[in-house]
Residue, then its C-alpha position, 0 to 999 in steps of 0.5 A: m925649214k930647221l929648228g931655232i939655233p939657242f940663245g943661252s940654253a940649247a934645252l930651252l930653244l930646242a923644245a920652243c922650236a919643235g915641229a919647225e923642221t918642215p916648212p909650209p909648201e912654198e909659192h912661185a910667183p912668176n918672175g918680173g919683166a925687164g926694165a921699162s923703155a927709156s923716154g928719150g933724151s941724148a947720150g951720155s959720154g962714154n968713160q974713153t974718148g969715142k964718138a958720141g951717141a946719136s939722141a935717142s927717140g925712145g927705146s924697147a925694154g933693156s932686156a935686149t941682148p947684145t948684138g953686133g955692133g961697131s968696135g967700140t964707137g957706139g951702140a947699135a942704131g936706133a933707141v938710146a945709143a951708147t956713146g963711145g964704145a967702152g973698148s974694154g967692156n969693163a971700163s966704168g961708164a960716166g952716165g947713162a940716157t938722159g931722158g930717164g931721168a938722172a942717170r948715175a955712174g955706172a959700175s964696171g961697164s955693166g950695162g955697156a958695150a961688151s969688150g968693144a964687140g958691140g953695143m946694145s940693140a934697141g933701148g940698150a942703156g947709156t955708156g958703161g952703166l945701167g940707165g937713170g931712174n926710169a930707164g929700164g937697164g934690163l939685160g946689161g952687157a957683161s964682159g966678153g958679150a955674155p948677158q949679165a942676169g937681172a940687172s934692172g935699171g938705176g944702178g951699177c953692177p960690178t963686173t965680179a957679180a954675175v947677178c944683180e938686182n937693184f929693183e929700179s924697175g919695179s919689178l924681178g930681173t931675169g932669173w930671178k924667182k919670188i917664193e913668199s911662204g906667209g910673207t909678201l914680197t914688193v918693190d917699193g921706195t919707202h926705204v932706199s940705199e940709193g935711187t928710188k926702189a928697193l924689196a920690201i919683205d913684211i911678215p905678219a905675226q906666225q908666218r914664215g916670210g919669203f925668198l927671192q931664188f936664183n938657180g941658174a946660169p949665169l951663176f950655176p953652176l959654179k966654178d969651184n963650189s964657192i958664192y959670193g955676194r953682198v946685199m944692202v939691208y934695212f931692218e924696221s924690226v926683228a923676229d923674236g926668234h931666229t930668221d935665215i936672210i941669205r942661203g946657200s943650199a943644194a938643189n931645190n934647197a936641199v940640205p945642207q945649207y949655209n945661211i947668215g940671218e939674225q936671232h933675238g937681234d943678234i947676228l947669226i951664223n947657221y949651218y943646217n944639215g937636219s935637226a941633229a947638225d943644226c949649228w951656229a956661230r956668232p961675231a965675237p963680241s956678239k953684234k946687234v943688228p941696228l935698226s932703221t939703218w942700211m948696212c951693207w952684208e957681204w958673205e963668201y960661202h967656200g964650198p971647197t974648205n967648207e968656209i963662211d966669211f961675213y963682213i958687215d960695212g966692209t969689215l970681216s965680222r966673223k969667219v967660220s972655218a969648218t966648225g962654229d960655236g956649237c950645235l943643237a946635238s954633237a958638234v959637226t963639220w960644216t961640211a958644204p952641199t954642192f951648192a945649186d940654190f941660191r936664195i935671199g930675203e927673210y924666212i923666220a925659222e922659229l915662228s914669231n909673235t911679232g910682225v916683221k918688216m925689212w928692206m933690201d937693195d943693191i943685190a950682187v952675187g957671183n961665183t969667182e971672187r969678193i964683190g965689195c960693197p957699193s959706194p955710199s949714196g946721198a939718196a939712202k933713206 
């Protein structure tokens, strides 16, 4: 996709990365389905005082869209019923349906009642948060009644996020596309930041890797050409070159691109607008990527001001304002694209002689404000 960023000497790596500008064709795999239906059990108790939901006897997949319902008094009849309505749609839920496994506290009311305007139709998750381990949350109700995309069951989706994915359903939520370029992206339970599942990215030697892509509503079009987000990342190994982990670009992955990733195990922020404008910035002092450790990475891509803010575990690691530390050719302004394509995964710009593997969990992306890291989980492994 682009040339590698110099590590010590621009001239040496410029020669080493020749021919890496044009990526191989990207394969699009079909979207995963919505979360599995809940298996029954009594509804959780709401955050606000309300009428308790009826016991559930099952439910359809959680991808149902919100339907009309009682104003703040419960979910629609049938399937897993919500408890006393969340009133505002943003109140944190106290638990999901008990039948699908231990329910987690929901974050900011995603998956619950939407502004008191109605419950979920058959198969909706419990109040406030998404359902427990095996209960597919599917499309949760967002504030104001619009569904949030891609929030599969098992964890909460912040109200400031337009798109979430925690992989608990075992498949991708609505709107995500899988793009594999020599690597494999699968959902497994080897390492998780919470719950029982996460996204495993396995890239053999001399292969590019792969991304999850989102390029439609409700994330796009952006309100002010800015993208905010967070992801939990776990590296088992790193490439012996430059990788992109989080990318915002013009439509269809066109340049210019804003990237956050690593190079030779050091955190690297990258601006790419063709080989003559392949630029980088690093935290000062340089920040190593710890192996076998879950980290929370947050980013803010500000198009109007050509800025990137990057946080690690809630602390600002590097801010780039219009220019970084250097470029392969002459220094250029990091002029942002009109963002229309978001990708997250691992793509190796400099082909690696060794295979690499990492995991991702708790993805949340929005277009209004910083989202923040999830609360620490005792289930992390």
